[in-house]
N, C-alpha and C positions, 0 to 999 in steps of 0.2 A: 147644217149648211151643206148644199150640194154644189159641186163645181164640175162643169162639163169641160173636159180637156179634148180639144180637137187636134188630131194628127193632120199634117198637111199632105200626106200621101195615102195610098191604098194598102200599104203593107201592114197587115194586122199584127205581126210580130213586133213591129216597131211601136205600134199603139200600146201594146201590152208592156213594153219596156218603159215607155213614157209614163204610163199609169202607175207602174211600180215606183218610179221616182217621185211622181206627184203625191202618192199616198205616203211615202216616207217623209215628205215635207209637211203634209197637212196636219193640222192640229186635231185634238180629240173632238169628235162630233162632226167632222167634215167628211163627207162622202165624195169620192172622185169617180166620175163616169167618163170612160174613154170613148170617143167617137171617131170612127174611121170612115172616110168618104167611100161611097159605093162606086165612084168613078174618078178618073183623074190619073196622074202619074204614080208609078210605084215608088218613085223617089223624086224629090223636087231639087233639080240641079240646073239652074239657068232661068232665063226670063220666060221662055215658053212654058216650062213646067210650073213656074211660080204663078203666072196668071191663070193657067188651067186649074192649079191647086186652089187658088183663091175662089174661083167660081164653084168648085166642088165643095169646099168648106161652107160657103154661103148656102149652097143647096142642102147640105147635110143639116145645118142648123134650121133652115127654113122648113124642112120636112120632119124634123125631130118630133117624135110622139111619145117619148119616155117620161119619167117623173120630172117635174119642174126643177130647173136649176137656178141657183142664185148668182152665179157668175160664170163667165167663159174664159178659159185660158187657151190661147192659140199657140200651139206647139210647133211652130215652123220658124226657124231662125232666119230673119231677113226676107221672109216670104211676104207676098202681098195679101190684102184682104181685110186687114184689121179695121180700116176706116169703114168699109162696107158693113162689116159685122156690127160695128158700133151703131150704125144707122138701123140695122135690122132688129137687134134684140134690145130688151128693156132692162138689162142687168149689166153690171160692170164687165168690161172686156179687157183682159190684160194679155198683151203679146209678150212672148218670152224674150224677144230681142230687146225691147225697151226696158222690160223689168230687170234683166240682167245688167244692162248698162247703167240704169239709175242706181242700183245697189252698188255696182262697182265704183261709181262716183262718190259714194259715201265711205269707201274704204281706201282710196288712194287718189292722187292727183290725176293720174292718167292710167287708162286700162288698155289691154290688148285683147283682141278676139282671135281665138284659134278655131278655125272652121274646117270644112272638108276640102272642096276643090277651090282653086284660085278663082275660077269663073264666078263664084258666088260673091266676090268682094264688092262688086258694084251694087248689087241688091242690098247688101248689108250696110254699105255706106249710105245709100239713100234712106234706108229704114232708120238708121241712127240720126241722120240729118233731120228727118221729119219729126223724130221724137225729141229733138233738141239736145242730144248728147254726143253728137259727132265730134265736136271740138275737143273733147276729153279723150278721144280714142287715139292712142299712139300708133297702133298698127292693126291690120287685119291680115292674118297669116293662114294660108291653107296647109293642110297636112298632106295633100295629094291623094287622100282616100275618098272614094265615093261614099255616099250615104249607106248603100247596101254593104259596104266593106266593114262597117263599124262593129259587126258582130264578132270579129276576130279581136278579142280583148287585148291580147299581148301586142299585136301589130298596131292597134289603135293607140295604146298607151305610149309606145315607142315613138310613133309619128307625132303624137301630141307634144311629148316632151321636147322633141327636136324643134317643132314649130314654136313652142313656147319660149325657147331660148332666143329665137329671132325676135319675138315680140318684146321680150325683156331688153334686148340690146337696143330696140327702138325707143325704149323709155317706159314701157308698161310696168306699173307697180302692182296691178291687179290683173288677173286673167279671167276671161269669160269663155265658157264652152259655147262654141258657135254652131251647134247643131243639137236638136232635141234628142237625136240618137246617141249623143255622148253622155246623156244623163247617167249619173252615178260615178263617172270618171273622176269628178272632183275629189272624191274621198281618197283616191289612190295617188293623185298627182300633186295635191297641194303641199304636202309635207316634203316631197322630193324637190319641189320648185322653190319652196321657202317664201311663197307669196299666196295671198288669198285667191281661190279659184271659185268663181260664181257659176252655178248651174241655173240656166234660165228657167227651166221647168219649176224647180223649187222656189226660185225667186218670185215667179209669177203666181204660184199658188199662195204664197204668204201675202203678197200684195192684194190678191183677190180676196182673201179672207179678211184683210184689214178694211178694204173698201166696203165689203158687206157688213162687217161689224159696226163700222162708222155710219152706215146708212147712206153711203154715197154711190151714185151711179153716173152714167154718161150725161153730160149736159145736152139739152135739146135746143139751146139758144144759139143757133147759127150752124156751124159746119156739120154737126152730127144730128141735125133735125131729122125727124122721121121721113122715110122716103115718100115722095109725092105719090098720091093715089093715081094709079094708071094701070092699064093692062100690061102684064109682063109675061112672055112666053119663055119657059125654062126648058132648055134642051132642043131637040129637033122639032121641026114643024109638026104640029099635031100633039105636042107635049102639053103638060099641065100649064094652064095660064093662071096668073094671079093678078 
């Protein structure tokens, strides 16, 4: 089985970190391929970045010419694009936001999301609402760190622990890593916090494997029907049309 994991930004180092986390979660026989958009924001933080990122990820999958994949994992927490990708490709598409939240709902009555900047809260709320798991979310708490700041492991861990306490005070019984760049952090903070911590990348990989194994993919009856055939111009005027 081959899973394509799409980074939502153009930072290759982050793609590599995400792929390491995805491979650690993947079962025997699963190959993980990381995809980095050739254009878009270097980090997705805010509505503008998110919509730009969504278009870039769609374009990345549209123009992909590597070995065929059996599922797509979208590694952008609270970012846009998953509905469009489900229309575009004929394999299961699992977004790390909904994957983490669904698993968190199996582990406790209410969960909390610890993310990067507070400005991401609105996007995450919308994403959870669309996925049907917003009502179980006790809190979405920012660490005050930007996506590109997450490379400082000690600083990130300290900021996560502080934010996690606020989420627990709000009633969270399970915590979710609210950024793909936090992948791997769950191993060091879960014991200190005394509650389960769900990594969206790992959760999405395992759910994607399950869907492929069960022979399930996106329904074409209704909202995720194939895109209507028409001329589409990607990029600036004069760009490739499909």
